[in-house]
C-alpha positions in Angstrom: 221.0 37.4 -6.1 218.1 39.7 -6.9 216.5 36.8 -8.9 216.9 34.4 -6.0 215.5 37.0 -3.6 212.4 37.6 -5.7 211.8 33.8 -6.0 212.0 33.4 -2.2 209.6 36.3 -1.7 207.2 35.0 -4.2 207.2 31.4 -2.8 206.9 32.6 0.7 204.0 34.9 0.1 202.2 32.4 -2.2 202.3 29.9 0.6 201.1 32.5 3.1 198.1 33.4 0.9 197.2 29.7 0.4 197.2 29.1 4.1 195.2 32.3 4.6 192.6 30.9 2.2 192.6 27.7 4.3 191.8 29.7 7.4 188.9 31.6 5.8 187.4 28.6 4.0 184.8 27.6 6.7 181.8 27.3 4.4 181.0 26.1 0.9 180.3 29.5 -0.5 183.1 29.8 -3.1 182.6 26.2 -4.4 178.8 26.6 -4.5 179.3 29.8 -6.6 181.5 28.0 -9.0 179.1 25.1 -9.3 176.2 27.4 -9.9 178.1 29.1 -12.7 178.8 25.7 -14.3 182.6 25.9 -13.6 183.0 22.7 -11.6 184.1 19.5 -13.2 181.8 16.4 -13.4 182.0 13.7 -10.7 183.9 10.5 -11.4 182.3 7.6 -13.3 182.6 5.1 -10.4 180.7 7.5 -8.1 178.0 8.0 -10.7 177.6 4.2 -11.1 177.4 3.8 -7.3 174.7 6.5 -7.0 172.6 5.0 -9.8 172.9 1.6 -8.1 171.6 3.2 -4.8 168.8 4.9 -6.7 167.6 1.6 -8.3 167.9 -0.4 -5.1 164.6 -0.9 -3.1 164.7 1.0 0.2 164.7 -2.1 2.3 167.7 -3.5 0.5 169.5 -0.2 0.8 168.9 -0.1 4.6 170.1 -3.7 4.9 173.2 -3.1 2.9 174.2 -0.2 5.1 173.4 -2.1 8.3 170.6 0.3 9.2 166.8 0.2 9.7 163.8 2.4 9.4 164.5 3.8 12.8 168.1 4.6 12.0 171.3 3.6 13.8 171.8 3.1 17.5 174.0 5.8 19.0 176.9 3.4 19.7 176.9 2.2 16.1 176.8 5.8 14.8 179.8 6.7 17.0 181.8 3.7 15.8 181.2 4.7 12.1 182.1 8.3 12.8 185.4 7.1 14.3 186.0 4.9 11.3 184.9 7.2 8.4 185.7 10.6 9.8 183.5 13.7 10.1 181.0 14.7 7.4 183.0 17.5 6.1 184.2 18.4 2.6 188.0 18.6 2.6 188.5 22.0 1.0 191.9 22.2 2.6 192.6 19.9 5.5 194.1 21.4 8.7 197.8 20.7 8.7 199.3 18.6 11.5 201.3 20.5 14.0 204.7 19.3 12.7 203.9 20.4 9.2 202.4 23.7 10.3 205.6 24.3 12.3 207.6 23.6 9.2 205.6 26.1 7.1 206.0 28.7 9.9 209.7 28.2 9.5 209.9 28.2 5.7 209.2 31.9 5.0 211.6 34.4 3.3 212.7 35.9 6.6 213.8 32.5 8.1 215.3 31.2 4.9 217.5 34.3 4.6 218.5 34.1 8.2 219.3 30.4 7.8 221.5 31.2 4.8 223.2 34.0 6.8 223.7 31.6 9.8 225.3 29.0 7.4 227.6 31.6 6.0 228.5 32.8 9.5 229.3 29.2 10.5 231.5 28.8 7.4 233.2 32.0 8.4 233.9 30.5 11.9 231.7 33.1 13.6 230.1 30.9 16.2 228.5 33.7 18.1 226.7 35.1 15.1 225.5 31.6 14.2 224.1 31.0 17.7 222.4 34.4 17.8 220.8 34.0 14.3 219.7 30.5 15.2 217.9 31.9 18.3 216.3 34.6 16.1 215.0 32.0 13.7 213.6 29.8 16.6 211.9 32.8 18.2 210.3 34.0 14.9 209.1 30.5 14.0 207.7 29.8 17.5 205.9 33.1 17.7 204.2 32.7 14.4 203.4 29.0 15.2 201.7 30.0 18.5 199.7 32.9 17.0 198.5 30.9 14.0 197.5 28.1 16.3 195.5 30.5 18.4 193.8 31.9 15.3 192.9 28.5 14.1 191.4 27.5 17.4 189.5 30.8 17.6 188.1 30.3 14.1 187.0 26.7 14.9 185.3 27.9 18.1 183.4 30.6 16.3 182.3 28.2 13.5 180.9 25.9 16.2 178.7 28.7 17.4 176.8 28.8 14.2 177.2 25.2 13.0 174.2 23.5 11.3 172.5 20.5 12.8 170.5 17.6 11.3 167.5 15.7 12.7 168.4 12.0 12.8 166.2 9.1 13.8 167.4 6.8 16.6 165.8 3.5 17.7 163.3 3.8 20.6 164.2 2.1 23.8 161.1 -0.1 23.6 160.5 -1.8 20.2 156.9 -0.7 19.5 157.6 2.9 20.3 158.2 5.4 17.4 161.8 6.4 16.8 163.4 9.2 18.7 164.3 12.4 16.8 167.6 13.9 17.8 169.5 17.0 16.7 173.1 16.3 16.0 175.9 18.4 14.3 176.0 17.8 10.6 179.6 16.8 10.8 178.7 13.8 12.9 176.4 12.2 10.3 177.5 8.7 9.1 176.4 6.4 6.3 173.3 4.5 7.5 171.8 7.4 9.4 168.2 8.2 8.7 167.6 11.9 8.5 164.4 13.9 8.7 164.3 16.9 6.3 161.9 19.8 6.1 161.6 23.1 4.3 164.6 25.4 4.8 167.0 22.5 5.6 170.3 22.1 3.8 170.7 18.5 2.6 173.5 17.4 4.9 174.8 14.4 2.9 174.1 12.3 -0.2 171.0 10.2 0.5 168.3 7.9 -0.7 164.7 9.2 -0.2 162.8 6.7 1.9 159.6 8.7 2.2 158.6 12.1 0.9 155.6 14.4 1.0 155.5 17.3 -1.4 159.3 17.4 -1.3 160.9 20.1 -3.6 164.6 20.5 -3.6 166.7 23.4 -5.0 169.6 21.8 -7.0 170.8 24.9 -8.7 174.1 24.7 -6.9 174.7 21.4 -8.7 172.8 21.7 -12.0 172.3 25.4 -12.6 168.6 24.9 -12.9 166.7 27.6 -11.0 163.4 25.7 -10.7 163.1 23.3 -7.6 162.9 19.6 -8.4 160.3 17.4 -6.8 161.7 14.2 -5.2 159.9 10.9 -4.6 160.7 7.6 -2.9 160.1 5.7 -6.2 162.9 4.2 -8.2 164.2 6.4 -11.1 163.3 5.6 -14.7 165.9 4.0 -17.0 168.6 6.3 -18.4 168.5 8.9 -15.7 171.8 10.2 -14.4 172.6 10.7 -10.7 171.4 14.3 -10.6 168.2 13.4 -12.5 167.3 10.6 -10.2 164.2 11.7 -8.4 164.9 9.6 -5.3 168.4 10.9 -4.6 169.3 14.1 -2.7 172.7 15.6 -2.5 174.9 17.5 -0.1 174.9 21.2 -0.9 171.3 21.4 -2.1 168.4 22.7 0.0 164.8 21.8 0.7 162.3 24.4 -0.6 159.2 22.7 0.6 157.8 19.5 1.9 159.2 16.8 4.2 161.1 13.6 3.8 163.1 10.9 5.6 166.3 10.1 3.9 168.9 7.3 4.3 172.4 8.7 4.3 174.5 6.9 1.6 177.8 8.8 1.7 179.3 11.6 3.8 182.1 14.1 3.6 184.6 13.7 0.7 182.8 10.6 -0.6 179.7 12.6 -1.5 179.0 13.9 -5.0 179.7 17.4 -3.7 182.9 16.2 -2.1 184.2 14.7 -5.4 183.5 18.0 -7.1 185.2 20.0 -4.4 188.3 17.7 -4.5 188.6 18.2 -8.3 187.7 21.9 -8.2 190.3 22.5 -5.5 193.1 22.2 -7.9 191.8 25.3 -9.7 193.3 28.5 -8.0 190.6 30.9 -6.8 191.1 34.5 -7.5 192.4 36.4 -4.4 190.0 38.8 -2.8 190.8 42.6 -2.5 192.7 42.2 0.8 194.8 39.2 -0.5 195.5 41.1 -3.7 196.6 44.1 -1.7 199.0 42.1 0.5 200.4 40.6 -2.7 200.8 44.0 -4.2 202.7 45.4 -1.3 205.0 42.4 -1.2 205.8 42.8 -4.9 206.4 46.5 -4.3 209.0 45.6 -1.8 210.4 42.8 -4.0 211.0 45.3 -6.8 212.6 47.8 -4.5 214.8 45.1 -3.0 215.7 43.7 -6.4 217.1 47.2 -7.2 218.6 48.3 -3.9 220.2 45.1 -2.6 222.6 44.6 -5.6 223.6 48.3 -5.4 224.3 48.0 -1.6 226.3 44.8 -2.3 228.4 46.3 -5.1 229.0 49.6 -3.3 230.2 47.9 -0.1 232.3 45.3 -1.9 233.9 47.9 -4.1 234.6 50.5 -1.4 235.5 48.2 1.5 237.1 45.3 -0.4 235.5 42.6 1.8 233.1 40.9 -0.6 231.9 38.3 1.9 231.1 40.9 4.5 229.4 43.0 1.8 227.3 40.0 0.7 226.2 39.3 4.3 225.4 42.9 4.8 223.4 43.0 1.5 221.4 39.9 2.6 220.7 41.6 5.9 219.4 44.6 4.1 217.1 42.3 2.1 215.8 40.9 5.3 215.1 44.4 6.5 212.9 45.0 3.5 210.8 41.9 4.2 207.6 42.3 6.2 208.5 39.0 7.9 205.9 39.4 10.7 203.1 40.1 8.3 201.6 36.6 8.4 201.6 36.6 12.2 200.3 40.1 12.5 197.5 39.6 10.0 196.5 36.3 11.4 196.5 37.4 15.1 194.8 40.7 14.3 192.0 38.9 12.4 191.6 36.3 15.1 191.4 39.0 17.8 189.0 40.9 15.7 186.8 37.9 15.3 186.7 37.3 19.1 185.8 41.0 19.8 183.1 40.8 17.1 181.7 37.7 18.8 181.3 39.8 22.0 179.3 42.2 19.9 177.0 39.3 18.9 178.6 39.1 15.5 180.1 35.7 14.6 182.6 35.7 11.7 182.5 32.5 9.7 185.4 33.5 7.4 188.2 35.6 8.8 188.9 37.5 5.6 185.3 38.8 5.7 186.4 41.3 8.4 188.2 43.3 5.7 185.0 43.5 3.6 183.0 44.2 6.7 185.1 47.3 7.4 185.0 48.4 3.7 181.2 48.0 3.3 179.6 51.2 2.1 176.2 49.9 1.0 174.0 47.6 3.1 171.0 45.9 1.4 168.4 44.4 3.8 164.8 43.3 4.0 162.5 45.2 6.3 160.8 42.4 8.1 162.6 41.7 11.4 165.3 44.2 10.6 163.4 47.5 10.5 160.3 45.9 12.1 159.8 44.0 15.3 159.3 40.6 13.6 156.2 40.2 15.7 153.5 40.0 13.0 149.8 39.8 14.1 146.5 39.6 12.3 145.0 43.1 12.2 142.0 42.6 10.0 140.2 39.7 8.4 137.7 40.9 5.8 136.1 40.1 2.5 137.5 41.8 -0.5 135.5 45.0 0.1 136.2 45.5 3.8 133.4 43.7 5.6 134.4 41.4 8.5 134.7 37.8 7.5 135.3 34.6 9.5 135.3 32.5 6.4 138.5 34.1 5.0 140.3 33.3 8.3 139.2 29.7 8.2 140.5 29.2 4.6 143.7 31.0 5.5 144.1 28.6 8.5 143.6 25.6 6.3 146.2 26.9 3.8 148.8 27.7 6.6 148.2 24.5 8.6 148.4 22.0 5.8 151.3 23.4 3.8 154.6 21.6 4.2 156.8 24.4 3.0 158.7 26.7 5.4 156.0 28.5 7.4 156.7 32.2 7.5 155.7 34.8 10.0 152.4 35.4 8.3 151.5 31.7 8.6 152.3 31.6 12.3 150.2 34.8 12.8 147.2 33.1 11.1 147.7 29.9 13.1 148.0 31.8 16.4 144.9 34.0 15.7 142.4 31.1 15.3 140.9 30.1 18.6 141.6 26.6 19.9 138.0 25.4 19.5 137.7 26.6 16.0 141.2 25.1 15.2 140.1 21.7 16.4 136.9 21.9 14.3 138.8 22.8 11.2 141.3 20.0 11.7 138.6 17.5 12.2 136.5 18.7 9.3 139.1 18.7 6.6 141.9 16.4 5.4 144.7 17.2 3.0 144.7 15.9 -0.6 147.6 17.6 -2.3 149.7 20.8 -2.3 151.1 23.2 -4.9 154.2 24.7 -3.2 155.1 28.3 -3.1 157.6 29.8 -5.5 158.9 33.3 -5.9 157.6 33.7 -9.4 153.9 32.9 -8.7 154.2 34.4 -5.1 151.3 32.2 -3.9 150.8 28.6 -2.7 147.8 26.3 -2.6 146.6 23.3 -0.7 143.8 21.0 -1.8 141.5 19.7 1.0 138.4 17.6 1.3 135.7 17.7 3.9 135.9 14.6 5.9 132.1 14.3 6.3 131.2 15.2 2.7 131.9 11.6 1.5 134.1 12.8 -1.3 131.6 15.1 -3.0 134.3 17.6 -4.0 137.8 18.9 -3.3 138.5 22.5 -2.3 141.7 24.3 -3.6 142.6 27.0 -1.1 145.1 29.6 -2.5 146.9 32.2 -0.4 149.5 34.7 -1.5 150.4 38.2 -2.7 147.3 40.2 -3.7 148.2 40.9 -7.3 149.2 37.4 -8.0 146.1 35.9 -6.5 143.9 38.4 -8.3 145.5 37.3 -11.5 144.0 33.8 -11.2 140.5 34.9 -9.8 137.4 35.3 -11.9 134.9 35.6 -9.0 134.7 37.6 -5.8 132.8 36.6 -2.7 131.1 39.0 -0.3 130.9 38.5 3.5 127.3 37.4 3.0 128.5 34.4 0.9 127.4 35.8 -2.5 129.7 35.2 -5.5 129.8 37.8 -8.3 132.1 38.2 -11.3 135.4 39.9 -10.7 134.8 42.6 -13.4 136.6 45.9 -13.8 134.4 47.7 -11.3 134.7 45.0 -8.6 138.5 44.9 -9.2 138.7 48.6 -8.8 136.9 48.4 -5.5 139.2 45.6 -4.2 142.3 47.6 -5.2 141.0 50.8 -3.6 140.4 49.0 -0.3 143.7 47.2 -0.2 145.5 50.4 -1.1 144.0 51.9 2.0 145.3 49.0 4.1 148.7 49.4 2.6 148.7 53.2 3.3 148.1 52.3 7.0 151.3 50.1 6.9 149.4 46.8 6.9 150.6 43.8 4.9 147.9 42.3 2.8 147.5 38.7 1.8 144.7 37.5 -0.4 142.8 34.2 0.0 140.9 32.5 -2.8 139.4 29.1 -3.4 137.5 26.9 -5.8 135.7 23.6 -5.8 137.0 20.7 -7.8 135.7 17.2 -8.7 136.9 14.5 -6.3 138.4 12.2 -9.0 141.6 14.2 -9.2 144.3 13.3 -6.7 147.3 15.3 -7.9 147.3 19.0 -8.7 149.6 21.4 -10.5 150.0 25.2 -11.1 147.6 25.0 -14.0 144.8 24.2 -11.5 145.2 27.7 -10.0 142.7 29.3 -12.4 139.1 30.4 -12.2 139.4 31.0 -8.4 136.9 32.9 -6.2 138.5 35.7 -4.1 137.2 35.0 -0.6 138.8 38.0 1.1 142.1 39.4 2.5 144.0 39.1 5.8 145.8 42.3 6.9 148.9 42.0 9.2 150.6 44.6 11.3 154.4 44.5 12.1 155.4 47.7 13.8 158.9 49.1 13.4 161.5 48.6 16.0 162.4 51.5 18.3 166.0 51.0 17.5 165.6 51.1 13.7 165.7 54.9 13.3 168.8 55.4 15.6 170.5 52.5 13.9 169.9 53.9 10.4 171.3 57.3 11.6 174.4 55.6 13.1 175.0 53.6 9.9 174.7 56.8 7.8 177.1 58.6 10.2 179.6 55.8 9.5 179.3 56.1 5.8 176.9 53.2 5.1 173.9 53.7 2.8 171.0 51.4 3.6 168.9 50.1 0.8 165.7 48.1 1.6 165.1 45.2 -0.8 161.6 43.9 0.1 159.3 41.3 -1.4 156.3 43.2 0.1 154.1 45.6 -1.9 155.1 49.2 -2.4 152.6 50.9 -0.1 153.6 48.8 3.0 157.3 49.1 2.3 157.1 52.9 1.8 155.0 53.3 5.0 157.5 51.3 7.2 160.5 53.2 5.7 158.8 56.5 6.3 158.3 55.5 10.0 162.0 54.9 10.5 163.2 57.9 8.6 164.4 56.3 5.4 163.4 58.2 2.3 161.3 55.9 0.2 160.9 58.0 -2.9 161.6 57.2 -5.7 160.7 53.6 -5.2 161.5 50.8 -7.7 159.4 47.8 -8.2 160.4 44.3 -9.1 158.6 44.5 -12.5 160.6 47.6 -13.3 163.9 45.8 -12.3 162.9 42.9 -14.6 162.4 45.3 -17.5 165.8 47.0 -17.1 169.0 45.9 -18.8 172.2 45.8 -16.7 173.3 49.3 -17.6 169.9 50.9 -16.7 169.8 49.0 -13.4 173.3 50.1 -12.5 172.2 53.7 -12.9 168.9 53.1 -11.0 170.5 51.5 -7.9 172.4 54.7 -7.3 169.3 56.9 -7.1 166.9 54.5 -5.4 167.0 53.4 -1.8 163.8 51.3 -1.5 162.9 48.4 -3.7 159.6 46.5 -3.4 157.9 43.4 -4.8 161.2 41.8 -5.5 161.9 38.2 -6.5 165.1 36.5 -5.3 166.8 37.0 -8.6 165.9 40.7 -8.5 167.7 41.0 -5.2 170.8 39.3 -6.7 170.8 41.6 -9.7 170.6 44.7 -7.6 173.5 43.5 -5.4 175.6 42.7 -8.5 174.7 46.1 -10.0 175.9 47.9 -6.9 179.2 45.9 -6.9 179.7 46.8 -10.6 179.4 50.5 -9.6 182.3 50.0 -7.3 180.5 49.7 -4.0 181.4 47.1 -1.3 178.0 45.6 -0.7 176.7 43.8 2.3 173.4 41.9 2.1 171.5 40.9 5.2 168.9 38.1 4.8 167.6 35.0 6.6 165.3 33.2 4.2 165.6 30.7 1.4 164.9 33.5 -1.1 167.9 35.4 0.2 170.6 32.8 -0.6 171.4 34.1 -4.1 171.9 37.6 -3.0 173.9 36.5 0.1 176.3 34.7 -2.3 176.5 37.6 -4.7 177.3 40.2 -2.1 180.9 41.1 -0.9 179.8 40.3 2.6 176.8 38.0 3.3 175.1 38.6 6.7 172.6 36.4 8.3 171.2 35.6 11.7 171.5 32.5 13.9 167.7 31.8 13.5 167.9 31.8 9.7 167.3 28.8 7.6 170.3 26.6 6.9 170.8 27.7 3.3 171.0 31.3 4.4 173.5 30.6 7.2 175.6 28.5 4.9 175.8 31.3 2.3 176.7 34.0 4.8 180.1 35.3 5.9 178.8 36.9 9.1 176.2 35.6 11.5 174.4 38.0 13.8 173.3 36.5 17.1 170.6 39.3 17.2 168.7 40.5 14.2 169.4 44.2 14.6 170.9 47.0 12.6 172.3 48.4 15.8 174.3 45.2 16.4 175.4 45.4 12.8 176.7 48.9 13.2 178.7 48.0 16.3 180.2 45.1 14.4 181.1 47.3 11.4 183.1 49.5 13.8 184.9 46.5 15.3 185.7 45.3 11.8 187.1 48.6 10.8 189.3 48.7 13.9 190.7 45.3 13.0 191.4 46.4 9.4 193.1 49.7 10.6 195.4 47.8 12.8 196.5 45.5 10.0 197.3 48.6 7.8 199.3 50.1 10.6 201.9 47.3 10.5 202.2 47.4 6.7 202.6 51.2 6.7 205.1 51.2 9.5 207.2 48.4 8.2 207.3 49.7 4.6 208.2 53.3 5.5 210.7 52.4 8.3 212.5 49.8 6.2 212.6 52.1 3.2 214.2 54.8 5.2 216.8 52.4 6.6 217.8 51.2 3.2 218.2 54.8 2.0 220.5 55.5 4.9 222.5 52.3 4.2 222.9 53.3 0.6 224.3 56.8 1.5 226.5 55.4 4.2 227.8 52.6 2.0 228.9 55.2 -0.6 230.9 57.4 1.7 232.0 55.5 4.8 235.2 53.4 4.9 233.4 50.7 6.9 230.0 49.2 7.2 227.5 51.6 8.9 226.1 48.6 10.8 227.2 45.0 11.0 224.9 42.4 9.5 224.2 40.8 12.9 223.4 44.2 14.3 221.0 45.0 11.4 219.3 41.7 11.9 218.9 42.1 15.7 217.5 45.6 15.1 215.0 44.3 12.6 213.9 41.5 15.0 213.5 43.9 17.9 211.4 46.2 15.8 209.2 43.4 14.8 208.7 42.3 18.4 207.8 45.9 19.3 204.9 45.7 16.8 203.3 42.5 18.2 201.1 44.8 20.3 199.5 46.3 17.2 196.5 43.8 17.1 195.5 45.1 20.6 195.9 48.8 19.7 193.2 51.4 19.9 191.9 53.2 16.8 190.8 56.8 16.6 187.1 57.5 16.1 187.6 59.4 12.9 189.5 56.5 11.4 186.5 54.2 11.6 183.9 56.8 10.8 183.8 55.8 7.1 184.3 52.7 5.1 187.9 51.5 4.8 188.9 50.2 1.4 192.2 48.6 0.5 194.4 50.9 -1.7 197.8 49.3 -2.2 199.0 52.3 -4.2 198.7 54.4 -1.0 201.4 52.3 0.7 204.0 53.2 -1.9 203.1 56.9 -1.5 203.2 56.6 2.2 206.5 54.9 2.1 208.1 57.5 -0.2 206.7 60.3 2.0 207.7 59.1 5.5 210.7 56.8 4.7 213.1 59.6 3.8 212.3 61.4 7.0 214.1 58.8 9.1 217.0 58.9 6.6 217.5 62.6 7.3 218.0 62.0 11.0 220.1 59.0 10.3 222.4 61.3 8.3 222.4 63.7 11.2 223.4 60.8 13.5 226.2 59.9 11.0 227.5 63.5 11.2 227.4 63.6 15.0 229.2 60.2 15.3 231.8 61.2 12.7 232.6 64.8 13.7 231.5 65.0 17.3 232.7 61.6 18.6 235.5 61.1 16.1 234.2 57.7 15.0 235.8 58.3 11.6 238.0 55.3 11.1 237.9 51.5 10.8 239.4 51.3 14.3 236.5 53.3 15.8 233.7 51.8 13.6 232.2 50.0 16.6 231.3 53.3 18.3 229.8 54.5 15.0 227.8 51.4 14.5 226.6 51.3 18.1 225.4 54.9 17.9 223.4 54.3 14.8 222.0 51.0 16.2 220.6 52.8 19.3 219.3 55.8 17.4 217.8 53.6 14.6 216.1 51.4 17.2 214.5 54.3 19.1 213.3 56.1 15.9 211.7 52.9 14.7 209.9 52.4 17.9 209.0 56.1 18.1 207.5 56.0 14.5 205.1 53.3 15.7 203.4 55.9 17.8 203.9 58.7 15.3 202.1 57.1 12.4 199.6 54.9 14.2 197.3 57.9 14.3 196.7 61.1 12.4 196.5 62.9 15.8 199.3 64.1 18.1 200.6 60.9 19.7 200.7 60.5 23.5 198.6 63.6 23.9 195.6 63.5 21.6 195.8 59.7 21.0 197.4 57.2 23.3 198.2 53.7 22.2 196.8 50.7 24.0 198.7 49.3 27.0 199.9 46.3 25.1 201.5 48.4 22.4 203.0 50.8 24.9 204.5 47.9 26.8 206.1 46.3 23.7 207.5 49.5 22.3 208.7 50.7 25.7 210.4 47.4 26.5 212.2 47.3 23.1 213.4 50.9 23.6 214.9 49.9 26.9 216.5 46.8 25.4 218.0 49.0 22.7 219.6 51.3 25.2 220.7 48.5 27.5 222.3 46.2 24.9 225.5 48.2 24.4 226.1 48.4 28.1 225.0 44.9 29.0 226.8 41.5 29.0 225.5 40.7 25.5 227.3 43.6 23.9 230.3 41.6 22.8 228.1 39.0 21.0 226.7 41.8 18.9 230.0 43.7 18.6 228.4 46.7 20.4 230.2 49.0 22.8 229.2 51.5 25.6 228.3 54.9 24.4 229.7 58.1 26.1 227.3 60.1 28.3 227.3 63.1 25.9 225.8 60.9 23.2 222.5 60.8 25.0 222.1 64.5 24.9 222.5 64.4 21.1 220.1 61.4 21.0 217.4 63.4 22.7 217.8 66.3 20.4 217.7 64.1 17.3 214.6 62.3 18.5 212.9 65.6 19.3 213.7 66.9 15.8 212.4 63.6 14.3 209.2 63.8 16.3 208.6 67.4 15.3 209.3 67.1 11.6 207.3 63.8 11.3 204.3 65.5 13.0 204.4 68.4 10.6 204.7 66.2 7.5 201.9 64.0 8.8 199.6 67.0 9.1 200.4 68.0 5.6 199.8 64.4 4.4 196.4 64.2 6.1 195.3 67.5 4.5 196.5 66.5 1.1 195.7 62.8 0.9 193.6 61.9 3.9 194.4 59.2 6.4 192.9 55.8 6.4 
């Protein structure tokens, strides 16, 4: 029987964990990580053949075959295709239909054991017990079905708040007019749609490039290649595979720079990504810390039940002689050891926590992220927009030595205006600073020839322009970027008077001294350089960024937020260390950190991170709080190093360069204004980019986690104490201490009393520091508090035996009723005793919902022996004197548990 019990536990909890993964799997993050590590299988041969056919097909033929046109699909046609083909979603785990979900809610260990017990009761001709157990099974199944349905709807609603959209083309009402551009949810895209892409967009489906301008796509999630790939509308060369085809883009990749219009070829599970997801889905993903903890607790109870249940069975069968009754009683004890409401409690607690977090402007994309949110002890974040106001303005525009220069602003404008990459805040500041009249003159005077996109290795980008009235005499390459990287490709420097001189050591020292002064003032410095080129060249590459003339620098100001310093203090108070990971230079980063009260020394630079091996970096991340001049891979390495040191790491970012670190962190945090790739990689989305909002969300996350732990602690310790009491009683009593049906009813009522836990309050000290899952603590807690209830159970046995003479088989009903009532009241009392380290009802009061459920169950426990249902459960009315002893025993239990709790808090702490 122990083996059968263990198998049922294992199957039930495995199914529960699989369904929990289905609830949390709202993004593509786990699969993207597997793909990036090269762990995903290859797509099928028919799919590859179809993609290569699409790549080789002329755009006009592809449009014709899909029944579309250059202006896209009419809305009515798109709606029909959506109804036919289904939403553009990868089927990680499809939502179950209601009937199947109801079946899964039924098939858990608790209900299966109850069903077996009901069958045995029916075979024993005990119709009353059969009916009662059937009602219990129905109630348990329905309660879980309703709660999980609410959780699923809640999660879907939250996901809709931060869902990505795509820009599709729709035919204009009048034929000559240009097509309309409409934003539609990504899930509503269909084959034949024409989509406009730009920098920062996630590619929403597999598509054929119809037109492209300087389009660079990051395909590392598919190929593992870190460098962006340029895409064109031309047909691929012979022998190229689907991923090498330069005119195909794929779901799951992202646009680094440039623009394009793309014909959607396939959507959802029919995409290359969808095929990989379907095949990779068969591989079990490793459970996270919370799932492993739940599994660990369940196996702890399995091992305990596997030992105790056979002993209870043998003891009662041997001493009472009724082996069928002993078997039913042993099975009831097994049910008592099962945390049967755990799926419902966990799901409803997480769902309620997600709703409360959304009210704090924190949207949870994956419900399991709440646990990591509460456990986070290190937060890595950029400074721009988080510590600063995100309102960057041009403060100075000078030549390289500090003299005012209009020319440097003009060149900076041309670079920012003509680039097709994702315009950052500095670009917008430059564009806003140029007066309208001058802007119009510059647009008329220059036309764009080509572009060399930005990347995080060069840390600069260039555009090539030509003067419209110069009749092609020369091209001008205009480069803008980080000071050191631009200086590295300059050989000349221009003064404000327009005189070019060599950039020798003396001139370089003057430039560096001036820019260091700007950095010390907290100004961000961007260098601008240019060079003239012959007009014969039409395409340019990184190699052309050489021999440039430094025109000057633009200095920007981004003052810190007033809320930054208080938010940092609040996070520190709640046990979270903030580390700034910035791509900016050291002087600016240190200045801003000093303004908000964050120690910036010692400061670690990206070049130093690059030179360190993993062991050295792991040591360095413990002693440094501020990192500057970082590339995206540096951020990712720092996050991984912190995790290796045992920290639960959160990373907050909103740019393309933040995606690797967002995926590497335990908890990825982004904002609703972030680029698509950052939102896709994140677990948590902030509706306001503020550390203060984040701090409030952390507290709510910890509250949710605390409430989940309450149920596990209470159930484990209470059930453990009950089984100890049963074991002692079975050895010495001539009858069963409680009938199987009574034990089951008591167990069900206790579970109902705890349905208010998701709504409970949590003491301030319990959420003052990060909460990490330690399954071993549950066993210690159970061994400490479980025997306490057994002591008072034994006291009750003595009172019923010697005071009320319930010492024979004829008077066993009185004995069983007395222990039923006492056991029920101690179990509801312990909910309040161990929900808080404080003195319950006085120093810490439960929420009204929990008070109502526990109070109602306590009243039901007292009423049942005296009510009309007593005969069904074989209970009987208790003498009035019993209640005096009941109060005394409950008072003793309250006092002793409180004393032990104080000792436990001093010795082990309370989480």
